All heavy atoms as an XYZ file, in Angstrom:
827
protein
N       3.262    -65.378     12.671
C       2.356    -66.324     13.281
C       0.929    -65.802     13.132
O       0.646    -64.640     13.394
C       2.727    -66.480     14.763
C       1.850    -67.459     15.507
S       2.197    -67.600     17.274
C       3.814    -68.284     17.294
N       0.046    -66.671     12.724
C      -1.355    -66.301     12.556
C      -2.001    -66.041     13.923
O      -1.647    -66.699     14.903
C      -2.119    -67.423     11.853
C      -1.655    -67.688     10.448
C      -1.998    -66.539      9.520
O      -3.023    -65.892      9.677
N      -1.128    -66.273      8.565
N      -2.954    -65.107     13.993
C      -3.617    -64.833     15.277
C      -4.316    -66.062     15.869
O      -4.280    -66.270     17.084
C      -4.630    -63.749     14.934
C      -4.089    -63.091     13.721
C      -3.365    -64.152     12.962
N      -4.910    -66.890     15.023
C      -5.591    -68.080     15.539
C      -4.578    -69.074     16.125
O      -4.834    -69.694     17.154
C      -6.404    -68.747     14.430
O      -5.561    -69.148     13.373
N      -3.426    -69.197     15.475
C      -2.379    -70.083     15.989
C      -1.841    -69.564     17.314
O      -1.581    -70.331     18.249
C      -1.252    -70.189     14.960
C      -0.146    -71.094     15.374
N       1.068    -70.612     15.805
C      -0.070    -72.444     15.466
C       1.853    -71.623     16.121
N       1.184    -72.746     15.930
N      -1.690    -68.256     17.403
C      -1.192    -67.641     18.633
C      -2.164    -67.851     19.787
O      -1.767    -68.202     20.900
C      -0.962    -66.160     18.390
C      -0.405    -65.442     19.570
C      -0.019    -64.032     19.184
N       0.565    -63.392     20.324
C       0.311    -62.146     20.672
N      -0.504    -61.414     19.955
N       0.870    -61.623     21.725
N      -3.459    -67.646     19.539
C      -4.470    -67.857     20.580
C      -4.476    -69.305     21.051
O      -4.582    -69.580     22.243
C      -5.857    -67.459     20.073
C      -6.138    -65.982     20.163
C      -7.603    -65.688     19.926
N      -8.061    -66.122     18.616
C      -8.035    -65.377     17.515
N      -7.556    -64.152     17.565
N      -8.491    -65.856     16.371
N      -4.362    -70.238     20.126
C      -4.347    -71.654     20.486
C      -3.094    -72.011     21.281
O      -3.159    -72.777     22.243
C      -4.435    -72.515     19.223
C      -4.614    -73.982     19.500
C      -5.942    -74.294     20.162
O      -6.968    -73.750     19.793
N      -5.921    -75.153     21.155
N      -1.955    -71.459     20.895
C      -0.717    -71.709     21.617
C      -0.807    -71.181     23.046
O      -0.402    -71.862     24.000
C       0.462    -71.052     20.892
C       1.806    -71.391     21.468
S       2.756    -70.071     22.274
C       2.259    -68.570     21.593
N      -1.365    -69.998     23.233
C      -1.512    -69.425     24.566
C      -2.517    -70.220     25.403
O      -2.309    -70.423     26.604
C      -1.917    -67.957     24.477
C      -0.860    -67.016     23.896
C      -1.417    -65.609     23.762
C       0.390    -67.009     24.739
N      -3.596    -70.698     24.773
C      -4.571    -71.523     25.491
C      -3.939    -72.835     25.930
O      -4.153    -73.296     27.067
C      -5.790    -71.781     24.604
N      -3.138    -73.456     25.068
C      -2.457    -74.699     25.425
C      -1.459    -74.488     26.563
O      -1.350    -75.316     27.473
C      -1.735    -75.293     24.216
C      -2.682    -75.900     23.228
O      -3.793    -76.268     23.561
N      -2.241    -75.985     21.983
N      -0.742    -73.369     26.524
C       0.227    -73.080     27.578
C      -0.487    -72.806     28.901
O      -0.037    -73.262     29.960
C       1.100    -71.891     27.167
C       2.345    -71.617     27.984
C       3.243    -72.842     28.039
C       3.104    -70.451     27.394
N      -1.611    -72.098     28.851
C      -2.396    -71.841     30.061
C      -2.921    -73.154     30.642
O      -2.892    -73.365     31.861
C      -3.552    -70.889     29.761
N      -3.381    -74.064     29.783
C      -3.843    -75.381     30.244
C      -2.709    -76.143     30.906
O      -2.911    -76.808     31.936
C      -4.408    -76.188     29.081
S      -6.045    -75.694     28.583
N      -1.518    -76.072     30.338
C      -0.373    -76.780     30.913
C      -0.012    -76.230     32.286
O       0.306    -76.995     33.202
C       0.834    -76.675     29.986
O       0.586    -77.342     28.782
N      -0.070    -74.916     32.438
C       0.226    -74.313     33.741
C      -0.805    -74.767     34.769
O      -0.461    -75.144     35.888
C       0.260    -72.772     33.646
C       0.334    -72.148     35.026
C       1.425    -72.310     32.807
N      -2.082    -74.758     34.392
C      -3.134    -75.148     35.326
C      -3.090    -76.645     35.631
O      -3.415    -77.065     36.744
C      -4.499    -74.751     34.765
C      -4.748    -73.249     34.670
C      -6.045    -72.973     33.933
C      -4.767    -72.604     36.043
N      -2.678    -77.447     34.666
C      -2.635    -78.893     34.871
C      -1.443    -79.316     35.724
O      -1.573    -80.118     36.643
C      -2.585    -79.608     33.524
C      -2.598    -81.107     33.627
C      -2.578    -81.797     32.275
O      -2.428    -81.118     31.239
O      -2.703    -83.034     32.266
N      -0.255    -78.792     35.404
C       0.967    -79.250     36.043
C       1.457    -78.342     37.171
O       2.315    -78.753     37.947
C       2.082    -79.405     35.011
C       1.738    -80.356     33.921
N       1.616    -81.713     34.126
C       1.470    -80.153     32.607
C       1.294    -82.308     32.983
N       1.198    -81.378     32.049
N       0.988    -77.092     37.206
C       1.421    -76.176     38.249
C       2.671    -75.399     37.894
O       2.922    -74.341     38.463
N       3.454    -75.892     36.950
C       4.701    -75.229     36.571
C       5.068    -75.626     35.155
O       4.959    -76.799     34.794
C       5.795    -75.646     37.533
C       7.122    -75.002     37.285
C       7.991    -75.178     38.485
N       9.104    -76.060     38.164
C      10.191    -76.160     38.901
N      10.295    -75.491     40.010
N      11.157    -76.958     38.536
N       5.530    -74.651     34.365
C       5.887    -74.891     32.971
C       7.174    -74.137     32.664
O       7.355    -72.996     33.082
C       4.763    -74.410     32.019
C       5.189    -74.488     30.582
C       3.511    -75.206     32.231
N       8.067    -74.784     31.931
C       9.305    -74.148     31.474
C       9.058    -73.604     30.077
O       8.702    -74.355     29.159
C      10.431    -75.179     31.449
C      11.763    -74.636     31.034
C      12.808    -75.746     31.091
C      14.148    -75.278     30.619
N      15.140    -76.368     30.652
N       9.260    -72.293     29.889
C       8.995    -71.658     28.605
C       9.875    -70.417     28.476
O      10.663    -70.117     29.367
C       7.497    -71.294     28.485
O       7.244    -70.768     27.184
C       7.076    -70.279     29.521
N       9.747    -69.707     27.364
C      10.517    -68.486     27.179
C       9.871    -67.346     27.970
O       8.688    -67.386     28.313
C      10.598    -68.082     25.698
O       9.299    -67.819     25.212
C      11.253    -69.164     24.878
N      10.652    -66.332     28.234
C      10.166    -65.203     29.026
C       9.029    -64.472     28.310
O       8.046    -64.086     28.939
C      11.317    -64.235     29.313
C      10.929    -63.092     30.218
C      12.103    -62.192     30.541
O      13.135    -62.256     29.854
O      11.967    -61.415     31.494
N       9.139    -64.321     27.002
C       8.106    -63.609     26.245
C       6.767    -64.350     26.317
O       5.714    -63.737     26.535
C       8.542    -63.448     24.791
N       6.797    -65.664     26.158
C       5.560    -66.442     26.233
C       4.985    -66.420     27.647
O       3.771    -66.365     27.831
C       5.801    -67.881     25.799
C       5.951    -68.024     24.318
C       6.099    -69.462     23.931
N       6.291    -69.576     22.491
C       6.633    -70.674     21.869
N       6.825    -71.783     22.573
N       6.789    -70.698     20.580
N       5.844    -66.486     28.638
C       5.372    -66.457     30.025
C       4.674    -65.137     30.326
O       3.625    -65.116     30.983
C       6.536    -66.676     30.978
N       5.223    -64.043     29.842
C       4.604    -62.743     30.075
C       3.281    -62.606     29.340
O       2.395    -61.880     29.775
C       5.563    -61.619     29.663
C       6.699    -61.439     30.640
C       7.591    -60.283     30.224
C       8.693    -60.072     31.238
N       9.572    -58.945     30.872
N       3.151    -63.287     28.204
C       1.894    -63.261     27.448
C       0.814    -64.103     28.104
O      -0.352    -63.729     28.116
C       2.118    -63.778     26.023
C       2.737    -62.781     25.087
C       1.792    -61.670     24.700
O       0.603    -61.938     24.466
O       2.254    -60.521     24.642
N       1.170    -65.254     28.644
C       0.170    -66.187     29.167
C      -0.182    -65.904     30.625
O      -1.248    -66.319     31.094
C       0.625    -67.646     28.972
C       1.619    -68.078     30.021
C      -0.551    -68.576     28.937
N       0.647    -65.173     31.322
C       0.394    -64.893     32.733
C      -0.961    -64.227     32.982
O      -1.704    -64.689     33.858
C       1.530    -64.041     33.286
C       1.457    -63.798     34.755
C       2.632    -62.961     35.199
N       2.855    -63.144     36.615
C       3.851    -62.585     37.260
N       4.738    -61.861     36.631
N       3.976    -62.764     38.559
N      -1.340    -63.171     32.258
C      -2.667    -62.574     32.493
C      -3.821    -63.525     32.196
O      -4.853    -63.467     32.861
C      -2.706    -61.373     31.541
C      -1.316    -61.096     31.179
C      -0.565    -62.388     31.299
N      -3.639    -64.420     31.246
C      -4.693    -65.381     30.919
C      -4.915    -66.332     32.088
O      -6.053    -66.589     32.485
C      -4.335    -66.145     29.631
C      -4.274    -65.192     28.440
C      -5.328    -67.272     29.370
C      -3.699    -65.785     27.183
N      -3.829    -66.843     32.662
C      -3.935    -67.762     33.793
C      -4.545    -67.055     34.998
O      -5.410    -67.605     35.686
C      -2.546    -68.360     34.143
C      -2.606    -69.186     35.412
C      -2.024    -69.190     32.997
N      -4.136    -65.813     35.230
C      -4.680    -65.047     36.355
C      -6.189    -64.845     36.189
O      -6.951    -65.000     37.144
C      -3.979    -63.689     36.456
C      -2.485    -63.787     36.648
C      -2.030    -63.654     38.085
O      -2.828    -63.212     38.925
O      -0.880    -64.012     38.359
N      -6.636    -64.530     34.978
C      -8.067    -64.340     34.736
C      -8.837    -65.637     34.897
O      -9.966    -65.635     35.396
C      -8.293    -63.766     33.333
C      -7.914    -62.315     33.213
C      -8.078    -61.821     31.791
C      -7.481    -60.432     31.651
N      -7.467    -59.981     30.260
N      -8.232    -66.753     34.479
C      -8.906    -68.042     34.635
C      -9.105    -68.379     36.111
O     -10.174    -68.855     36.511
C      -8.103    -69.156     33.959
C      -8.060    -69.100     32.460
S      -9.670    -69.292     31.715
C      -9.905    -67.652     31.071
N      -8.113    -68.110     36.935
C      -8.244    -68.395     38.362
C      -9.275    -67.468     38.994
O     -10.073    -67.891     39.835
C      -6.871    -68.302     39.065
C      -5.971    -69.407     38.547
C      -7.031    -68.399     40.581
C      -4.546    -69.358     39.044
N      -9.318    -66.218     38.564
C     -10.334    -65.294     39.064
C     -11.726    -65.771     38.665
O     -12.663    -65.710     39.474
C     -10.074    -63.871     38.529
O      -8.756    -63.473     38.918
C     -11.087    -62.892     39.078
N     -11.875    -66.259     37.447
C     -13.156    -66.840     37.033
C     -13.495    -68.063     37.873
O     -14.649    -68.273     38.234
C     -13.112    -67.258     35.561
C     -13.372    -66.170     34.593
S     -13.579    -66.906     32.961
C     -12.632    -65.771     32.002
N     -12.502    -68.864     38.176
C     -12.714    -70.042     39.003
C     -13.185    -69.685     40.394
O     -13.996    -70.393     40.996
N     -12.700    -68.572     40.917
C     -13.137    -68.128     42.229
C     -14.589    -67.670     42.205
O     -15.303    -67.847     43.189
C     -12.240    -66.996     42.730
C     -10.884    -67.475     43.182
C      -9.934    -66.351     43.479
C     -10.428    -65.406     44.533
N      -9.440    -64.358     44.854
N     -15.029    -67.108     41.089
C     -16.435    -66.693     40.973
C     -17.338    -67.923     40.985
O     -18.332    -67.969     41.711
C     -16.650    -65.883     39.701
N     -17.002    -68.912     40.169
C     -17.673    -70.200     40.225
C     -19.070    -70.270     39.649
O     -19.704    -71.309     39.733
N     -19.590    -69.205     39.059
C     -20.946    -69.269     38.504
C     -20.943    -69.898     37.116
O     -19.897    -70.204     36.558
C     -21.588    -67.877     38.484
C     -20.789    -66.870     37.672
O     -19.639    -67.171     37.338
O     -21.319    -65.783     37.378
N     -22.126    -70.120     36.583
C     -22.268    -70.822     35.311
C     -21.606    -70.066     34.163
O     -20.939    -70.665     33.318
C     -23.750    -71.049     35.008
C     -24.069    -71.805     33.720
C     -23.460    -73.192     33.758
C     -25.563    -71.877     33.508
N     -21.768    -68.741     34.144
C     -21.167    -67.958     33.075
C     -19.646    -68.061     33.112
O     -19.002    -68.176     32.059
C     -21.602    -66.498     33.180
C     -21.099    -65.663     32.026
O     -21.195    -66.086     30.875
N     -20.556    -64.504     32.314
N     -19.056    -68.038     34.298
C     -17.601    -68.168     34.424
C     -17.132    -69.528     33.928
O     -16.107    -69.637     33.266
C     -17.178    -67.982     35.879
O     -17.482    -66.688     36.307
N     -17.897    -70.575     34.234
C     -17.528    -71.911     33.759
C     -17.558    -71.979     32.236
O     -16.661    -72.543     31.611
C     -18.466    -72.964     34.343
C     -18.246    -73.209     35.809
C     -19.221    -74.228     36.359
N     -19.075    -74.361     37.792
C     -18.250    -75.221     38.383
N     -17.512    -76.037     37.667
N     -18.167    -75.275     39.698
N     -18.583    -71.411     31.641
C     -18.688    -71.432     30.171
C     -17.582    -70.618     29.524
O     -17.020    -71.013     28.494
C     -20.059    -70.914     29.751
C     -21.162    -71.902     30.048
C     -22.508    -71.372     29.665
N     -23.532    -72.401     29.876
C     -24.824    -72.167     29.831
N     -25.280    -70.949     29.604
N     -25.678    -73.147     30.020
N     -17.250    -69.469     30.106
C     -16.171    -68.638     29.566
C     -14.824    -69.369     29.676
O     -14.013    -69.334     28.750
C     -16.100    -67.306     30.320
C     -17.276    -66.389     30.065
S     -17.301    -65.737     28.403
C     -15.885    -64.680     28.463
N     -14.596    -70.035     30.792
C     -13.333    -70.759     30.978
C     -13.199    -71.900     29.973
O     -12.137    -72.103     29.383
C     -13.237    -71.286     32.408
N     -14.288    -72.644     29.764
C     -14.250    -73.742     28.797
C     -13.998    -73.210     27.391
O     -13.223    -73.785     26.629
C     -15.548    -74.568     28.854
C     -15.601    -75.356     30.158
C     -15.639    -75.527     27.667
C     -16.925    -76.016     30.425
N     -14.612    -72.080     27.044
C     -14.435    -71.533     25.694
C     -13.014    -71.012     25.486
O     -12.485    -71.086     24.378
C     -15.455    -70.439     25.418
O     -15.152    -69.274     26.149
N     -12.393    -70.485     26.528
C     -11.042    -69.946     26.369
C      -9.970    -71.018     26.500
O      -8.979    -71.003     25.776
C     -10.804    -68.829     27.375
C     -11.599    -67.588     27.043
C     -11.327    -66.450     27.996
O     -10.486    -66.548     28.871
N     -12.048    -65.367     27.824
N     -10.156    -71.964     27.425
C      -9.148    -73.010     27.621
C      -9.287    -74.152     26.628
O      -8.328    -74.861     26.360
C      -9.240    -73.569     29.047
C      -8.871    -72.622     30.170
C      -9.099    -73.285     31.519
C      -7.433    -72.162     30.046
N     -10.503    -74.382     26.129
C     -10.789    -75.431     25.145
C     -10.507    -76.824     25.692
O     -10.107    -77.731     24.964
C      -9.998    -75.208     23.859
C     -10.295    -73.888     23.189
C      -9.383    -73.657     22.008
N      -9.708    -72.437     21.334
C      -9.074    -71.282     21.544
N      -8.086    -71.226     22.409
N      -9.437    -70.204     20.902
N     -10.706    -77.004     27.022
C     -10.450    -78.295     27.642
C     -11.346    -78.419     28.871
O     -11.155    -77.718     29.856
C      -8.978    -78.404     28.033
C      -8.591    -79.792     28.442
O      -9.393    -80.539     28.992
N      -7.344    -80.147     28.183
N     -12.311    -79.327     28.824
C     -13.271    -79.462     29.918
C     -12.630    -80.043     31.179
O     -12.999    -79.664     32.292
C     -14.452    -80.332     29.491
C     -15.376    -79.639     28.531
C     -16.597    -80.473     28.238
C     -17.490    -79.750     27.249
N     -18.701    -80.534     26.954
N     -11.679    -80.951     31.024
C     -11.050    -81.560     32.189
C     -10.245    -80.520     32.979
O     -10.289    -80.494     34.214
C     -10.139    -82.724     31.792
C     -10.869    -83.950     31.302
C     -11.294    -83.851     29.843
O     -10.765    -83.042     29.097
N     -12.243    -84.665     29.465
N      -9.505    -79.683     32.285
C      -8.716    -78.648     32.955
C      -9.653    -77.628     33.594
O      -9.397    -77.136     34.700
C      -7.747    -77.965     31.966
C      -6.798    -78.981     31.349
C      -6.958    -76.861     32.662
C      -5.922    -79.701     32.326
N     -10.749    -77.311     32.917
C     -11.726    -76.379     33.474
C     -12.325    -76.931     34.764
O     -12.502    -76.203     35.744
C     -12.819    -76.104     32.450
O     -13.812    -75.287     33.003
N     -12.638    -78.222     34.764
C     -13.175    -78.864     35.963
C     -12.159    -78.777     37.110
O     -12.509    -78.441     38.246
C     -13.510    -80.331     35.662
C     -14.075    -81.081     36.830
C     -15.422    -80.978     37.157
C     -13.272    -81.885     37.622
C     -15.948    -81.657     38.241
C     -13.781    -82.558     38.706
C     -15.122    -82.455     39.010
O     -15.643    -83.112     40.099
N     -10.893    -79.067     36.807
C      -9.847    -78.988     37.825
C      -9.691    -77.554     38.327
O      -9.501    -77.333     39.528
C      -8.522    -79.493     37.248
C      -7.387    -79.490     38.250
C      -6.115    -80.055     37.662
C      -5.005    -80.004     38.690
N      -3.738    -80.510     38.165
N      -9.802    -76.581     37.430
C      -9.687    -75.181     37.799
C     -10.742    -74.799     38.828
O     -10.443    -74.190     39.854
C      -9.804    -74.295     36.552
C      -9.975    -72.789     36.777
C      -8.707    -72.207     37.375
C     -10.303    -72.100     35.474
N     -11.991    -75.164     38.570
C     -13.086    -74.744     39.442
C     -13.160    -75.547     40.736
O     -13.617    -75.028     41.752
C     -14.414    -74.824     38.687
C     -14.625    -73.662     37.768
C     -14.159    -73.710     36.470
C     -15.264    -72.525     38.196
C     -14.332    -72.642     35.619
C     -15.447    -71.448     37.359
C     -14.977    -71.502     36.057
N     -12.746    -76.813     40.724
C     -12.917    -77.663     41.896
C     -11.665    -77.851     42.749
O     -11.786    -78.200     43.921
C     -13.440    -79.037     41.470
C     -14.829    -78.926     40.914
O     -15.634    -78.114     41.351
N     -15.121    -79.734     39.912
N     -10.478    -77.631     42.188
C      -9.259    -77.850     42.950
C      -8.396    -76.593     43.064
O      -7.932    -76.267     44.162
C      -8.429    -78.968     42.302
C      -9.117    -80.315     42.284
C      -8.342    -81.352     41.506
O      -7.119    -81.157     41.273
O      -8.942    -82.368     41.121
N      -8.162    -75.894     41.960
C      -7.216    -74.776     41.966
C      -7.820    -73.522     42.590
O      -7.215    -72.911     43.475
C      -6.715    -74.495     40.534
C      -5.963    -75.710     40.014
C      -5.835    -73.264     40.509
C      -5.587    -75.637     38.559
N      -9.006    -73.122     42.147
C      -9.613    -71.881     42.641
C      -9.860    -71.890     44.150
O      -9.616    -70.869     44.805
C     -10.895    -71.588     41.881
N     -10.324    -72.995     44.761
C     -10.501    -72.964     46.218
C      -9.203    -72.728     46.998
O      -9.237    -72.196     48.102
C     -11.073    -74.350     46.531
C     -11.766    -74.751     45.291
C     -10.933    -74.203     44.185
N      -8.052    -73.096     46.421
C      -6.778    -72.847     47.102
C      -6.498    -71.355     47.215
O      -5.800    -70.917     48.124
C      -5.621    -73.510     46.343
C      -5.640    -75.007     46.378
S      -4.165    -75.809     45.692
C      -3.676    -74.775     44.328
N      -7.028    -70.558     46.278
C      -6.765    -69.127     46.243
C      -7.974    -68.303     46.687
O      -8.080    -67.129     46.353
C      -6.354    -68.702     44.828
C      -5.102    -69.374     44.353
C      -5.145    -70.353     43.367
C      -3.861    -69.051     44.888
C      -3.992    -70.984     42.925
C      -2.710    -69.675     44.461
C      -2.791    -70.635     43.477
O      -1.646    -71.252     43.053
N      -8.890    -68.903     47.454
C     -10.123    -68.226     47.850
C      -9.855    -66.970     48.671
O     -10.566    -65.963     48.527
C     -11.023    -69.175     48.628
N      -8.829    -66.984     49.504
C      -8.548    -65.832     50.367
C      -7.457    -64.924     49.809
O      -7.054    -63.976     50.460
C      -8.167    -66.310     51.764
C      -6.969    -67.246     51.749
O      -6.655    -67.775     50.672
O      -6.371    -67.447     52.825
N      -6.995    -65.192     48.597
C      -5.931    -64.393     47.987
C      -6.537    -63.413     46.985
O      -7.374    -63.790     46.173
C      -4.944    -65.335     47.293
C      -3.663    -64.682     46.883
C      -2.719    -65.733     46.320
N      -1.490    -65.128     45.889
C      -0.371    -65.143     46.590
N      -0.329    -65.755     47.748
N       0.711    -64.561     46.130
N      -6.099    -62.158     47.012
C      -6.684    -61.116     46.170
C      -6.145    -61.113     44.752
O      -6.766    -60.572     43.847
C      -6.459    -59.747     46.802
N      -4.995    -61.690     44.514
C      -4.404    -61.703     43.178
C      -2.977    -62.200     43.260
O      -2.506    -62.615     44.321
N      -2.279    -62.161     42.147
C      -0.896    -62.626     42.127
C      -0.784    -64.120     42.305
O      -0.119    -64.604     43.222
N      -1.458    -64.861     41.443
C      -1.508    -66.315     41.573
C      -0.326    -67.008     40.899
O      -0.131    -68.193     41.105
C      -2.804    -66.849     40.948
C      -4.038    -66.114     41.373
C      -4.793    -65.402     40.457
C      -4.454    -66.120     42.701
C      -5.931    -64.724     40.843
C      -5.590    -65.444     43.097
C      -6.326    -64.743     42.160
O      -7.446    -64.072     42.546
N       0.435    -66.295     40.088
C       1.553    -66.903     39.368
C       2.835    -66.127     39.633
O       2.802    -64.961     40.039
C       1.297    -66.918     37.851
O       1.130    -65.578     37.388
C       0.077    -67.735     37.507
N       3.956    -66.797     39.365
C       5.248    -66.114     39.441
C       6.133    -66.609     38.312
O       5.977    -67.733     37.827
C       5.907    -66.314     40.799
C       6.526    -67.649     40.986
C       7.335    -67.734     42.270
N       6.990    -68.979     42.931
C       6.801    -69.110     44.219
N       6.929    -68.079     45.005
N       6.483    -70.264     44.737
N       7.075    -65.768     37.921
C       8.033    -66.088     36.867
C       9.410    -66.194     37.517
O       9.868    -65.249     38.154
C       8.021    -65.020     35.760
C       6.672    -65.021     35.050
C       9.144    -65.257     34.778
C       6.511    -63.941     34.009
N      10.048    -67.362     37.355
C      11.376    -67.606     37.914
C      12.353    -67.767     36.755
O      12.195    -68.673     35.929
C      11.378    -68.882     38.794
C      12.757    -69.128     39.360
C      10.344    -68.772     39.893
N      13.340    -66.905     36.685
C      14.324    -66.950     35.602
C      15.314    -68.090     35.832
O      15.798    -68.286     36.945
C      15.074    -65.622     35.515
C      14.196    -64.485     35.120
N      14.035    -64.087     33.821
C      13.393    -63.673     35.849
C      13.194    -63.078     33.761
N      12.780    -62.808     34.993
N      15.618    -68.823     34.749
C      16.545    -69.950     34.863
C      17.727    -69.856     33.909
O      18.545    -70.757     33.866
C      15.812    -71.298     34.669
C      15.095    -71.357     33.332
C      14.860    -71.556     35.797
C      14.487    -72.708     33.032
N      17.827    -68.779     33.138
C      18.984    -68.595     32.271
C      18.655    -68.764     30.807
O      17.539    -69.102     30.429
N      19.641    -68.548     29.950
C      19.417    -68.616     28.508
C      19.355    -70.052     27.982
O      19.984    -70.958     28.536
C      20.609    -67.879     27.916
C      21.679    -68.022     28.937
C      20.987    -68.078     30.273
N      18.612    -70.235     26.893
C      18.540    -71.523     26.208
C      19.815    -71.702     25.383
O      20.349    -70.739     24.827
C      17.293    -71.547     25.318
C      17.060    -72.839     24.603
C      15.663    -72.965     24.072
N      15.244    -71.822     23.271
C      13.984    -71.586     22.924
N      13.030    -72.404     23.291
N      13.671    -70.525     22.202
N      20.301    -72.923     25.282
C      21.571    -73.167     24.595
C      21.508    -72.855     23.108
O      22.443    -72.328     22.545
C      22.005    -74.622     24.799
C      22.480    -74.981     26.202
C      22.805    -76.463     26.281
C      23.673    -74.142     26.589
N      20.427    -73.206     22.433
C      20.378    -73.074     20.983
C      20.385    -71.650     20.477
O      21.171    -71.283     19.614
N      19.501    -70.800     21.044
C      19.364    -69.446     20.516
C      19.491    -68.371     21.579
O      19.263    -67.203     21.303
C      18.030    -69.300     19.780
C      16.842    -69.574     20.687
O      17.052    -69.951     21.859
O      15.710    -69.401     20.227
N      19.869    -68.736     22.790
C      20.084    -67.815     23.900
C      18.814    -67.068     24.306
O      18.888    -65.982     24.865
C      21.216    -66.836     23.592
N      17.651    -67.643     24.034
C      16.407    -67.040     24.502
C      16.317    -67.221     26.011
O      16.687    -68.268     26.546
C      15.208    -67.700     23.827
N      15.845    -66.209     26.704
C      15.747    -66.265     28.165
C      14.647    -67.241     28.570
O      13.497    -67.089     28.206
C      15.441    -64.872     28.727
C      15.508    -64.772     30.228
C      16.892    -65.035     30.798
O      17.894    -64.731     30.127
O      16.958    -65.557     31.922
N      15.018    -68.280     29.325
C      14.080    -69.294     29.755
C      13.650    -69.031     31.190
O      14.429    -68.552     32.016
C      14.704    -70.684     29.656
C      15.072    -71.079     28.243
S      13.669    -71.123     27.114
C      12.843    -72.580     27.695
N      12.376    -69.344     31.468
C      11.800    -69.108     32.786
C      10.877    -70.263     33.154
O      10.453    -71.030     32.293
C      11.004    -67.783     32.836
C      11.894    -66.585     32.556
C       9.833    -67.809     31.885
N      10.574    -70.361     34.438
C       9.493    -71.213     34.917
C       8.324    -70.303     35.227
O       8.474    -69.334     35.967
C       9.876    -71.972     36.185
C      10.747    -73.170     35.979
C      11.992    -73.253     36.586
C      10.337    -74.220     35.187
C      12.789    -74.366     36.406
C      11.141    -75.327     34.997
C      12.347    -75.389     35.603
O      13.149    -76.493     35.417
N       7.169    -70.622     34.668
C       5.915    -69.960     35.034
C       5.194    -70.921     35.946
O       4.857    -72.037     35.539
C       5.080    -69.639     33.801
C       3.720    -69.008     34.070
C       3.877    -67.649     34.722
C       2.925    -68.886     32.801
N       4.993    -70.522     37.215
C       4.412    -71.454     38.175
C       3.334    -70.795     39.012
O       3.325    -69.575     39.172
C       5.502    -72.030     39.081
C       6.298    -71.010     39.832
C       7.504    -71.614     40.549
O       7.909    -72.733     40.234
O       8.018    -70.943     41.457
N       2.445    -71.633     39.511
C       1.411    -71.167     40.424
C       2.040    -70.972     41.795
O       2.859    -71.770     42.221
C       0.271    -72.171     40.507
C      -0.493    -72.429     39.205
C      -1.517    -73.532     39.414
C      -1.185    -71.158     38.726
N       1.625    -69.923     42.479
C       2.172    -69.617     43.816
C       1.541    -70.533     44.836
O       0.381    -70.832     44.796
C       1.919    -68.147     44.170
C       2.375    -67.857     45.581
C       2.610    -67.246     43.193
């Protein structure tokens, strides 16, 4: 997989988590995208102009960025970290890859 394709895939998965609150994916992808989502929420808590620009550049979606700063980040204002959790749901039928839910706490 090309590095640019990988970055775009992780950005899309992070957007999906922030938009829907929960995403079903493989364990490896969930472990890769978890730090990205955590950093985005931390940026949302900061709320300054530089954080907004960084979030838009990394997420590549202005609507999700707006939701991050105005709806999601205020929910975690008093929380120091640990905004996501991984819930195991068992293997996938086709290739037995471990499937999980990555969700906001």
